[in-house]
Structures are given as C-alpha cells and as structure tokens.
N, C-alpha and C positions, 0 to 999 in steps of 0.2 A: 849596320845596326848600332844604335847608341849603346855604349857599355852599360851593363846592368839591366837591360830590358828583360832578360830572362829571369831575373831574380824576384820579381813581384808581379805575378800574373793577376789579372782582374777576372773574377768569376763572370761567366757568360750567362746572360738571361735568355730565356726562350722567347721567340717572337710572339707577339700578341696575335690572336686570330684575325682581328680586323686588318692588321698590317699585311698578313699573309694573303688574305682575300684580295686586298687591293693590289698587291704586287703581282700575284699570279694572274689577275684578270685585267689589269689596266696599264702595266708598264709599257713604255714606248720602245724599250731596248730588249733584245734577246742576245744571249751570249753562250759561247762554249769555252771561254777562257780569255787570253790576251797576248799581244806581241808585236812584231814588226809589220808595218803597213804594206798591203798589196793593192788596195783600192784608194786612190787619192780623194781628199775632200777639199773643196774650194773654201776660201776665206769668206766669212760673212759676219755681220754685226752680232754681238752677243745678245742673248735674250731672244724674245719673240715667241710667237705661238708655236706649239709643237709641230704643227703641220707645215711650217714655213721651210724653205730652203732644203728640199729633199735632194737636190742635185749633189752628186758625189757620194751618195750613200747607197748601200751599206759600206762602211769601212771595215775591212778585214785585216786583222793583225795575226800573223801566222805563228809567232813564237815569242810570247812574253813570259820569261821565266818558266819555260816548258809547257805553256798552255796557249791555245789560240783564243781569239775573241772576234766576235762579229757585232758591230754596233750599227743598228738599223737607221738611227737618226741621231742628230747631234744632241747630247745630253742637255736636259733642262733642269734636272734636280740632282746634281752631283754632290757626293760627299768626299772630302779629303780626310783620310783617317790618320795621317801624320802631317806634321808641320811642313816638311819638305814639299810634299805634294800640294799642300794648300798654298804655299808661297809661289809655286810655279803657276798654278791656276790663277791666283790673284794677279801675278805679273802679266799674264796673258789677257787680263781684262775680263775675267769670267765670274766675277763676284755675283752678278745677277743670275747666274746659272748654278749657284752653289747653295745647298740647304743645310750644310753642317761641316764642322771640322773637329778634329780630335788629336790628342797626343802631342802636346806642346812642351818644349824645353825652354823657350826663350820668348821675349816680346817679338811681335811680328816685324819682318824686315822693314827698315825705314823707307817711307814713301808709300807703304801699303796700308797704313793705319786706317784710313777712311774706308777703303774697300773691305778690309778685314772686319771692321765694325758692322758691316752690313750682313755678315754671315754668322749664324748662330754657332757658338762653340758648344759642342755636345759634351765635352769633358776635357780636362787638362791632361789626363792620362787616357787610357783606352775607354771609349764609350762602350756601353753594352750593345750587343747585337740588337736587342729590342729597341733601344733608344735610336739607333741608326735607322731601323726599319720604320720607326714612327715618323721620320722625315719623308717617307715615301720616295726613296732614291731611285734614280734610273741609271746610276753609274757610281762606282766606288774606286778610289785610287789610294794606294798606300806606298810608303817609302821603304818599308822593311818587311821581309818575309814573315817575321814573327807576328806582325800586326794582323796578317791574314792567315794566321795559324792558331794552333792550340795555345791558349793563354793570352792571345791578343783579343781582337774584336770577334772574329769568326773565320773559319776556313773559307777559302774561295768557293768551294763547292756549295756551301750553305747560301751564299749570295746567288750563285748561278742557278741553283734549284728554284729560286724565286724570280728568275729572269733578270737579275742585276749583273751586268758585266763588271768584272774587276780588272784593274790594272795595277801591276806591281813594278816599282822602279827597277830597271835593269841594273842599276848601280849596286843592288844587293843580291844579284844572282849571276850576272855575267862574269865568268872567270872566278867564281866564288863558291866555296863549299860550306853550306850551312847545316850539315848533318850532325855536327857535334853539339856539345853542351854550351859552348862559349858563344862569342859574337861572330863566329865564322872564320874561315881561312881563305886567303886569296890565292887562287891557283895561278893567276897572272895579275899584274898591276892594273889597277883602275886608272882610267884616263878621263879627261874632261869630255872627250867625244861621247862617252857613255851618258854623261849628264846631258849633253846637248841632244842626244838621241831621245832621252825622256821628254825633253821640252817639245821636240818635234812630234813625238808620238801623241802627246796630249793635245797639241795644237791641231793635229790631223783629226783626232777623235772628235774634237769640238768644232771642227770646220773653220779654224782660224790659222791656217798655215802661214800666212804672211806675217802675222804677229809672232809666231814661233820663230821664223827666220830672223826677224828684227831683233828679238830678244837674244838669240844665239849670237848674232853679229855684235851686239852691244857687249855681251860677256867676253867674247873673244878679244875685242878691242881693249877691254880693261886688263885682261891677262897680259896682252902684248905690252901695254903701257907699263904695267907693274914690273915686268921682267926685263925691260930694256935699260941700257945705261949702267952696266956693272955686272960683276960676277960674284957669286957667294959660295964658290966651290970649296973654300977652306972653312966655312962656318958649320958647326955641328949643332943640331937642334933636337930637343926632346918635346913630345906632345903628350900632355897629361889631361885626360878628360875628366875623371872624377875619382873619388874615394881615396882617403888618406891612409886607411888601414891596409888595404890591398889595392894599390893604385892601378888604374887602367891606363896603360901607355900605348901609343900607336905603334903598330908594326909597320912593315915596309910599304904596304901596297894599297891601302885604302885612301880616303880623302887626304890625310896628312902626307901620304906618299905623293899625291899629285902636287901638293905645295912644294915639297922638297925637290921633286924632279923639275918642276917649272923654274925654280930658283937656282938649281944646281947645288943646293945645300945638302948636307948629310944628316939623315935621321939616325940617331945613335942606336936605335933598335931596328935598323933595316935588315937585321939578320933573322928576323922572324916574320913569317907570312900570316900569323894570326892577326885578325883585325884589331883587337884591343886586348892583348895579353895582360894579365895581372902580374906585376913584377915587383919584387921587394926593393926597399929603399937602398940597401947595401949595394945591390947590382946597379941601381940608378946612379948612385954616387960614384961607383967605379967608372961608369961611362963618362961622367963629368962633362955635360954639354956646355957649349958657349951660351946658349939661349934656351930658356924654358917657355914653351907655348902652353898656356894654361886655359882650360875651359872655364868660362864665366857663365855658369848656368843659373837659371832662376828656379828650377825644379827643386824639390826637397826630398828626394828619395834615397840619397846616400850621403856619406860624410864628405865634407870639403867640396860642396857643389859650386859655390861662388869663387871667383878669383881671389877675393879678399881672404877667404878662409884658407885657400890653397897657399897663398903667400905667407899668411900667418904661421901655417904649419911648417913651410919650408925654412923660414927664418928662425924658428924656435927648436926644431928637432935637431938633436946632436949629430945625426947622420947626414942630414941634408944641408945644414946651415953653412958648412965649409965648402960646398960646391961652388965652382967658378961663377956660374950664372946667378946663384943666390948672393954670393959676396958682392957681385957687381950690379945686383938688382936688374939683371937683363931678363925682363919678362915681356911676353906678348899675350895680351888678353883677347880671347876669341869666344864668341858665342858657341853653344853646343852645335847649332846648325852649321856654323862655319867649319866645324870639325867633322861633320857628317858629309857624305857625298851628295851635295845639293847645289843649287845656284849660289848658295853662300860660300861655297869653296873658293869662288873667285875673290870674295872678300878676304878669305884667309890668305890667299896669295898676295893680295895688296898689303895687308897689315903686317905680315911677316917680312915682306920685302922692305917696307918702310922702317920697321924696327931694326932689321939687320944693318940697314944704311945708317940709322941713327946711332947704333952701337959701334960704328966704325968697322964693320965686318964685310963691307963690299970692297971688291978689288977694281 
C-alpha cells in the first residue's frame, strides 16, 4: 500500500438502481472471489464479441488473498482501480477491454501513453462505487487491500453481490499482515516472483497467457541486466516515499526490499518489517545512508510529494543537511509506482543500480 492511503478515505456512493439492474441481469461473469489458477485459458486477440473464444473457460482461481474466483468468460469491460493494475493490463494489450481506471500517483508508464488515453480515468484518487458501476464492469482489479475495503472504492463483497469478480494483487497480501492501522507488516520478504504471478494471473483471466509470459520474460531480463557487472554490498540506502513532517521510510521487505536484495545493497531500515513506518529525522540522520532514494510523486495529498520538495527540505533542515547523502547530493528519483510492488519495481532496480554506479559505490 502506498504510504498515507489510510489517511484520507473517500466517501462511498450507493449504486444507482439502473446500474444494479444491469449488473444483476446482464453481466457475463460470475464470481465467488479470486486467486491462483486451476483452469488454463488460451491466448487470444484482445477485444471481440462477448461470445467469442469460450475455449479454456471458466477460469477458476482458488486463492487470491483468501478468496476464490470463477471467471466464466474473458472480461470485456474491466476496471483497474489502482495504477499498478492498470499498467499491467495496458502492458498486456488490454486497453480495448478496459472501461475505466482510478487511483493514480504518477503519469502512466512510458510507452503506454496512447493505450492509456483510450481508457477513461474515473478519478485520480478512489472513484466512487457508483461511478465504477456506471461503466457496467464485468471485472475489477486492484493493487491494494485498502482499495477493495472500507474507505476505498468498495468491499469485494459488494462487487461480487452484483456478479462482478474482483482480483486483488497478491503483492499486498502474500506474506503480509494488513490488520493494523498502518500500511501493513511483512511477515516474509516480497519477491519479484509475486509480481510476476500477478501478471500471469491477469493474463490467464483475460485469455492472453502468451503475452503474460512474454512480459514476465522481458522484466526478468531487465533485472538481470541491471544487476550484472558489479556488487553494491557496501552501499547503504534509504527510501523516502512522502511527508516531511512524519516521513514514510521503507522497511525491510516491500518493493524497496526487492531493490536492495537484487542489488546486494543495505536498506538502513531493514530492521523493521513495517511496510512504510513513519520515522523521525533524528533517527534517519543517525543511520546516515550513502544514498537517498526519494519518491517523485505528482499527487498532492501530503507534504513533500515531489522530489524537488523533498530535496529542498533535506538541504535546508538543520537535522538532515549534514547527512552524507545530502552533503554529496546522492539522490535517486523514483516514481511512486516504482516504490510500490508493481512492474515498475524493475525500473527501481535499474535506476538505483545506475545511480550507485555513478556515485562510485559499485565494487
């Protein structure tokens, strides 16, 4: 979960009667939840009439964040309720089967601008449940538990009562405890395999398995290339997502943990399993990392969202300006999505590796 999501819930609207009547009477998909595939679905071209390419369906997912799902036919009117889910769908060439997206922190991934422009953006933050239903969806995917819970768009049960299957990214539930008030605690470290699993799940649900395998192969090749030719085992790194008053810093085991482990670098706050603990600046200064990875967000919900604002704070605050990374201007700028567990985490591996090399921290 992106830091601070729990702090500003969006009121939920009740679904309009016409949307309910449509969904209960005419949707193509029925569900009881979502999860890991047991019935394979063959690849097929995106789009097409709802009656086409029934082979390989239904697709049954046994356990997706504690819930099963059964998808009777390939979705034709899907909504992606978080940017991470949207970018996976767009990367799989599914723009013509998407009717809406929501909850964005950054501009869309480079190379997907044209496809993204074809899909209506329902809201920059959480769209109301009513607005989502107005698109007459037959499938909904989200990246964070909070999005499909109280304070987000709506609980999964509300979608499923109307016959709309929901899929929740396993990156926000596998090996993670979301029962507290913060952004969750990692019971075990997240890996890229969980991200790849999400890609494969969505590819199977939409009947484009070959595209999913191709995307996974491309991402794996990028990670291999970024991490080859040098060691960063002596480098120390801090990851700052947002907020200058009570900053959210990465704990050991989320997406920044993937970056650190892939590169062999040390996250200075790898002694906490909280996803994004809020840590005071005196403690940060005591850890004195070699490099500061700062989130460059375009949202405006907290203080110091952009990288420019973060750096301005770091170089003016009396506690932080004497830190090694600040004095040497060793910054790495990453999008919020690159700091979340998404396909953009690969971008984070690439950019942090390149920066460590440029700062002479490779062995």
